[in-house]
C-alpha positions as CSV (number, residue, x, y, z in Angstrom):
1,M,0.0,0.0,0.0
2,I,2.6,2.6,1.2
3,D,5.9,2.7,-0.6
4,K,8.8,2.2,1.8
5,K,11.3,4.2,-0.2
6,H,8.9,7.1,-0.5
7,I,8.1,7.4,3.2
8,T,11.9,6.9,4.0
9,D,12.9,9.8,1.7
10,R,10.2,12.1,3.1
11,F,11.2,11.3,6.7
12,I,14.9,11.9,6.0
13,K,14.1,15.2,4.3
14,Y,12.3,16.4,7.4
15,V,14.8,15.2,10.0
16,T,17.7,16.9,8.3
17,V,16.1,20.2,9.0
18,D,17.1,21.4,12.5
19,T,14.0,22.4,14.4
20,E,15.2,22.2,18.0
21,S,13.1,24.3,20.4
22,D,14.3,26.4,23.3
23,P,12.8,26.2,26.8
24,N,14.5,29.4,27.8
25,N,13.1,31.6,25.1
26,P,9.6,33.0,25.7
27,A,9.1,33.9,22.0
28,F,6.6,31.9,19.9
29,P,7.9,29.8,18.3
30,S,10.9,29.6,20.6
31,T,13.4,29.2,17.7
32,E,13.3,30.8,14.3
33,K,14.6,27.6,12.6
34,Q,11.2,25.9,13.2
35,W,9.9,28.2,10.4
36,D,12.3,26.4,8.0
37,L,10.5,23.1,8.1
38,A,7.1,24.8,8.4
39,K,7.6,26.5,5.0
40,I,8.7,23.3,3.4
41,L,5.6,21.6,4.7
42,V,3.3,24.3,3.4
43,D,4.8,24.0,-0.1
44,E,4.5,20.2,0.1
45,L,0.9,20.2,1.3
46,K,-0.1,22.4,-1.6
47,E,1.8,20.2,-4.0
48,I,0.1,17.0,-3.0
49,G,-3.3,18.7,-3.3
50,M,-4.4,19.7,0.2
51,Q,-6.8,22.6,0.5
52,D,-6.9,25.6,2.9
53,V,-3.2,25.3,3.6
54,N,-2.4,28.0,6.2
55,L,0.7,28.9,8.1
56,D,-0.2,31.4,10.8
57,E,1.9,34.0,12.7
58,N,2.7,31.5,15.5
59,C,4.0,28.8,13.2
60,Y,1.0,26.5,13.2
61,I,0.2,24.8,9.9
62,M,-3.4,23.8,9.2
63,A,-4.8,22.2,6.1
64,T,-7.9,20.4,4.9
65,L,-8.6,17.2,3.0
66,P,-12.2,17.8,1.7
67,S,-14.8,15.0,2.1
68,N,-15.3,12.8,-1.0
69,I,-18.7,11.5,0.1
70,E,-22.2,13.1,-0.2
71,H,-23.5,12.6,3.3
72,R,-21.9,14.2,6.4
73,V,-19.7,12.3,8.8
74,P,-17.8,13.8,11.7
75,T,-14.8,15.9,10.8
76,I,-11.7,14.4,12.4
77,G,-8.1,15.7,12.7
78,F,-4.5,14.5,12.9
79,V,-1.8,16.5,14.8
80,A,2.0,16.2,15.0
81,H,4.7,18.6,16.1
82,I,7.6,19.9,14.1
83,D,10.1,20.8,16.8
84,T,12.6,18.4,18.4
85,S,13.7,18.2,22.0
86,P,16.4,20.5,23.4
87,D,17.6,17.6,25.6
88,F,20.0,16.6,22.8
89,T,21.3,18.4,19.7
90,G,19.2,18.2,16.5
91,K,21.8,20.0,14.4
92,N,23.4,18.2,11.4
93,V,21.3,15.1,11.8
94,K,22.9,12.3,9.6
95,P,20.4,9.4,9.4
96,Q,21.7,5.9,8.7
97,I,19.7,3.2,7.1
98,V,20.1,-0.3,8.3
99,E,18.3,-2.8,6.0
100,N,17.2,-6.3,7.0
101,Y,18.2,-5.8,10.6
102,Q,19.2,-9.2,12.2
103,G,19.2,-8.4,15.9
104,N,22.9,-7.5,16.1
105,D,24.7,-4.5,17.5
106,I,24.6,-1.5,15.3
107,L,27.7,0.6,15.1
108,L,26.4,4.2,15.0
109,N,29.8,5.9,15.1
110,E,33.1,4.1,14.6
111,E,35.3,7.0,15.6
112,K,33.5,7.4,19.0
113,N,32.6,3.7,19.4
114,I,28.9,4.5,19.9
115,I,26.9,1.3,19.6
116,L,23.1,0.7,19.5
117,S,22.8,-2.7,21.1
118,P,19.8,-5.0,21.8
119,D,21.6,-6.1,25.0
120,Y,20.6,-2.7,26.4
121,F,17.7,-1.7,24.1
122,E,15.8,-5.0,24.0
123,D,13.0,-3.5,21.8
124,L,15.3,-3.8,18.8
125,L,14.7,-7.5,18.7
126,Q,11.1,-6.9,17.7
127,Y,12.3,-5.6,14.4
128,K,14.4,-8.4,12.9
129,G,14.1,-8.4,9.2
130,Q,13.0,-4.8,9.0
131,T,14.6,-1.5,7.9
132,L,15.8,0.8,10.7
133,I,16.7,4.4,10.5
134,T,19.2,5.4,13.2
135,T,21.4,8.4,14.1
136,D,25.1,8.6,13.5
137,G,25.5,8.7,17.3
138,T,26.2,12.5,17.5
139,T,22.6,13.8,17.4
140,L,19.1,12.8,18.1
141,L,17.1,11.5,15.1
142,G,13.9,13.5,15.3
143,A,11.4,10.7,14.9
144,D,9.7,12.5,17.8
145,D,7.8,13.8,16.1
146,K,8.8,14.0,12.4
147,A,7.8,10.4,12.0
148,G,4.3,11.6,12.9
149,V,4.5,14.5,10.4
150,T,5.7,12.1,7.7
151,E,2.9,9.7,8.4
152,I,0.2,12.4,8.3
153,V,1.5,13.9,5.0
154,T,1.9,10.5,3.4
155,A,-1.6,9.4,4.4
156,M,-3.2,12.6,3.0
157,E,-1.2,12.1,-0.2
158,Y,-2.4,8.5,-0.5
159,L,-6.1,9.4,0.1
160,I,-5.8,12.2,-2.6
161,K,-4.3,9.7,-5.1
162,H,-6.9,7.1,-4.2
163,P,-10.4,8.7,-4.4
164,E,-12.0,5.3,-4.3
165,I,-11.2,5.3,-0.5
166,K,-14.2,7.1,1.0
167,H,-13.6,9.6,3.7
168,G,-15.2,12.6,5.4
169,K,-13.5,16.0,5.9
170,I,-10.1,15.7,7.5
171,R,-8.2,18.5,9.2
172,I,-4.5,18.3,9.9
173,C,-2.2,20.5,12.0
174,F,1.5,20.7,12.7
175,T,2.5,22.5,15.8
176,P,5.7,24.2,17.1
177,D,7.2,24.0,20.5
178,E,5.6,20.8,21.8
179,E,8.9,19.7,23.4
180,V,9.0,22.8,25.6
181,G,5.3,22.4,26.7
182,K,3.8,25.2,24.5
183,G,2.6,23.2,21.5
184,A,-1.1,23.6,22.2
185,H,-0.9,27.1,23.8
186,K,-1.9,29.0,20.7
187,F,-3.7,26.2,18.9
188,D,-7.0,27.6,17.6
189,V,-9.5,24.8,18.3
190,N,-12.4,26.8,16.7
191,K,-10.4,27.4,13.5
192,F,-9.4,23.7,13.4
193,D,-13.1,22.8,13.5
194,A,-12.9,19.1,14.1
195,E,-15.1,16.9,16.4
196,W,-12.1,15.0,17.6
197,A,-8.4,14.4,16.6
198,Y,-5.4,12.2,17.2
199,T,-1.8,13.1,17.8
200,M,0.6,10.8,16.0
201,D,3.2,11.1,18.7
202,G,3.5,7.8,20.4
203,S,6.4,5.3,20.4
204,Q,6.4,1.7,19.4
205,I,4.0,0.1,16.9
206,G,0.6,-0.5,18.5
207,E,0.6,2.2,21.2
208,L,-2.7,3.8,21.7
209,E,-2.9,6.2,24.7
210,Y,-5.7,8.2,26.2
211,E,-4.2,8.8,29.7
212,N,-1.2,11.0,30.6
213,F,0.4,12.5,33.6
214,N,-0.9,15.4,35.5
215,A,2.1,17.7,35.4
216,A,3.6,20.6,37.3
217,S,6.9,22.4,37.5
218,A,8.5,23.4,40.8
219,K,11.2,25.9,41.4
220,V,12.9,25.7,44.7
221,T,15.0,28.8,45.7
222,V,17.3,28.5,48.7
223,T,18.8,31.7,50.1
224,G,22.0,31.7,52.0
225,K,24.5,34.3,53.4
226,I,28.0,34.6,52.1
227,V,30.7,35.4,54.7
228,H,34.5,35.0,54.4
229,P,35.0,31.4,55.3
230,G,37.8,32.3,57.7
231,Y,35.3,34.3,59.8
232,A,32.1,32.4,59.0
233,K,31.3,30.6,62.3
234,G,27.8,31.4,63.3
235,K,27.3,33.7,60.4
236,M,27.6,31.9,57.0
237,I,24.5,30.1,55.7
238,N,25.4,27.8,52.8
239,S,22.5,27.5,50.4
240,L,24.2,24.6,48.6
241,K,24.2,22.6,51.8
242,I,20.6,23.4,52.6
243,A,19.6,22.5,49.0
244,N,21.4,19.2,49.3
245,D,19.4,18.4,52.5
246,F,16.1,19.4,50.7
247,M,16.9,17.0,47.8
248,A,17.6,14.2,50.3
249,A,14.1,14.8,51.9
250,I,12.3,14.1,48.6
251,P,11.3,10.4,48.4
252,Q,14.3,8.7,46.9
253,E,12.4,5.9,45.3
254,E,9.9,8.2,43.5
255,V,12.1,9.3,40.6
256,P,11.9,8.6,36.9
257,E,14.6,5.9,36.9
258,K,12.8,3.9,39.6
259,T,9.2,4.2,38.5
260,S,7.0,2.9,35.6
261,G,3.4,2.4,34.6
262,Y,1.0,4.5,36.7
263,E,3.7,5.4,39.2
264,G,4.4,9.1,39.6
265,F,7.6,10.9,40.4
266,F,9.6,13.9,41.4
267,H,12.3,14.8,38.8
268,L,15.2,17.1,39.5
269,H,16.3,18.2,36.0
270,D,18.4,21.3,36.7
271,M,20.3,22.9,39.5
272,H,22.7,25.8,39.8
273,G,23.9,27.9,42.7
274,N,26.5,29.1,45.1
275,V,26.7,29.8,48.8
276,E,24.4,32.9,48.5
277,K,21.7,31.3,46.4
278,T,20.8,27.9,44.9
279,V,17.9,27.1,42.6
280,L,16.6,23.6,42.0
281,E,14.2,22.9,39.1
282,Y,11.8,20.0,39.4
283,I,9.0,18.5,37.5
284,I,6.2,16.7,39.4
285,R,4.2,14.0,37.7
286,D,1.3,11.6,38.6
287,H,-1.6,10.1,36.7
288,D,-3.9,10.2,39.8
289,L,-5.1,13.7,40.5
290,D,-5.3,13.2,44.3
291,L,-1.7,11.8,44.4
292,F,-0.6,14.7,42.2
293,E,-2.0,17.2,44.6
294,K,-0.3,15.4,47.5
295,R,3.1,15.5,45.7
296,K,2.8,19.3,45.4
297,Y,1.8,19.6,49.0
298,L,4.7,17.4,50.1
299,M,7.2,19.7,48.4
300,Q,5.7,22.7,50.1
301,K,5.6,20.9,53.5
302,I,9.3,19.9,53.2
303,A,10.2,23.5,52.7
304,F,7.9,24.6,55.6
305,D,9.5,22.1,58.0
306,F,13.0,23.1,57.0
307,N,12.2,26.8,57.5
308,E,10.8,26.0,60.9
309,K,13.9,24.1,61.9
310,L,16.2,26.9,60.5
311,G,14.3,29.6,62.2
312,E,13.8,31.7,59.1
313,E,12.3,31.3,55.6
314,L,15.3,30.4,53.5
315,I,13.5,28.0,51.2
316,E,10.8,29.1,48.8
317,V,8.9,26.7,46.6
318,S,7.0,28.0,43.6
319,I,4.8,25.5,41.7
320,E,3.0,25.9,38.4
321,N,0.6,23.4,36.8
322,Q,1.5,22.5,33.2
323,Y,-1.2,20.1,32.0
324,F,-3.7,17.5,33.3
325,N,-4.6,13.9,32.6
326,M,-6.8,13.8,29.4
327,R,-8.5,10.6,30.6
328,E,-11.2,12.8,32.1
329,K,-12.1,14.3,28.7
330,I,-11.6,11.1,26.7
331,V,-13.7,8.6,28.7
332,P,-17.0,10.3,27.8
333,V,-16.2,9.8,24.1
334,M,-14.4,6.4,24.3
335,H,-15.8,5.5,20.9
336,I,-12.9,7.5,19.4
337,V,-10.4,5.2,21.1
338,D,-12.5,2.0,20.3
339,L,-12.5,3.0,16.6
340,V,-8.7,3.1,16.5
341,E,-8.4,-0.2,18.3
342,E,-10.7,-1.7,15.6
343,V,-8.5,-0.3,12.8
344,M,-5.4,-1.6,14.4
345,K,-6.9,-5.1,14.7
346,D,-8.0,-4.9,11.1
347,L,-4.4,-4.2,10.1
348,E,-3.2,-7.1,12.4
349,I,-1.5,-4.7,14.8
350,T,-1.8,-5.6,18.4
351,P,-3.1,-2.5,20.3
352,I,-0.9,-1.6,23.3
353,I,-3.2,0.6,25.4
354,K,-1.3,2.2,28.2
355,P,-0.8,5.5,30.0
356,I,1.6,8.0,28.6
357,R,4.5,8.7,31.0
358,G,4.6,12.2,29.8
359,G,2.3,14.5,27.9
360,T,1.4,15.4,24.3
361,D,-0.3,18.3,22.6
362,G,-3.4,16.1,22.9
363,S,-3.6,16.4,26.7
364,Q,-3.9,20.2,26.5
365,L,-6.1,20.1,23.4
366,S,-8.5,17.7,25.1
367,Y,-9.0,20.3,27.8
368,K,-9.5,23.0,25.1
369,G,-12.5,21.1,23.8
370,L,-10.8,18.9,21.2
371,P,-10.6,15.2,22.5
372,C,-7.3,14.0,21.3
373,P,-5.9,10.5,22.1
374,N,-2.4,9.6,21.0
375,I,-1.3,7.0,18.4
376,F,2.1,5.4,17.8
377,A,4.5,7.1,15.3
378,G,7.0,4.2,15.6
379,G,10.1,5.7,17.1
380,H,12.2,4.5,20.0
381,N,14.7,6.0,22.5
382,F,13.5,9.6,21.9
383,H,15.6,12.6,22.8
384,G,19.0,11.1,22.4
385,R,21.7,9.5,20.3
386,Y,20.2,6.0,20.4
387,E,16.9,7.1,18.8
388,Y,15.7,4.9,15.9
389,V,12.6,4.2,13.9
390,P,11.6,1.1,11.9
391,V,10.4,2.1,8.4
392,E,7.7,-0.6,8.6
393,S,6.3,1.0,11.7
394,M,5.9,4.3,9.9
395,V,4.2,2.5,7.1
396,K,1.8,0.9,9.5
397,A,1.1,4.2,11.3
398,T,0.2,5.7,7.9
399,E,-2.1,2.8,7.2
400,V,-3.8,3.4,10.6
401,I,-4.5,7.0,9.6
402,I,-6.1,5.9,6.3
403,G,-8.0,3.2,8.2
404,I,-9.4,5.7,10.7
405,A,-10.7,7.8,7.8
406,E,-12.4,4.8,6.3
407,K,-13.8,3.6,9.6
408,V,-15.4,6.9,10.4
409,V,-17.4,6.6,7.2
410,E,-18.3,3.0,7.9
411,K,-19.5,3.9,11.4
412,N,-21.6,6.8,10.1
413,S,-23.2,5.4,7.0
């Protein structure tokens, strides 16, 4: 159905454009280079025959595939993001193609002896006999989420070239800045005008997700007093030492590297400071809203208890909510998840329904009135040098999009 070379070429074209976003820049989008891929996509969407192609002032791309049937069926949408994570460089991506993978170690970079091994990344063994696209070991790949972008464009192109496949109106959108938490901030749901949508932003083949973390960021500021160390007795207050004690008071087993499934965590992702002032940056995550609130309360209580013990308010904790679990918005319309499960089974894909240990644009969009579960895009090991994607998984994801379009008509005829 979908030509492997065609989808490979399209994916490689996208990932070789640097679109890394910047969490420290309040501008929208956070990096000018995201416009580079956005403009390429606008031209390509027009070239394949999409209608109402629009790139707005905030770098959102929207387009329409008109219905090719006489009766009305629900308008659905597909969403992916064009930026890549700032966790690892996305500059000068040099994809490598590994054909007929046989379960062996993959030498990503001979000079630096960087190896992608199934001994560590066991998921590789699922893809024996398939074609993998990897990095050269010095950058991330960008399958998160340029695999999703590739699949949506390819599916729309296929539907346009095959009018015998009946479908209703389909809307697509490519967003900026998802990786820095802003992907849905300026998404115009009314303009998009779909009854529901799907983000193509999951990982391995078969993933289908409608639950995600409740999320908050926490900034812990510790204030100290600098005094010459030779005369510091009874005077110096070392904020670094207090910050270390604060970190030790956070539950040590409730961190990303020791949790899975529905288990929440506290994650210290940045710290900087000196004797006078130390700042700790945390993210707080939990699928359960009550447990989420308790985690936020615990951080505040730890700070309160330390301040009581120290005799003055030296620790300040500032917490901001980021997004919430979309389950609350999806369960009332579970037919949109059931539909995808049916399509996957029709395509002989085993659905893997599990909670997202993170968030997608879909979580925020669901709270903005656009229910938006998440579907696999095929990549693995996102945000780092060991990222890879099987071409066959991208083909299957594209077929799922096409199958959803068909199934909506079937269900509403």
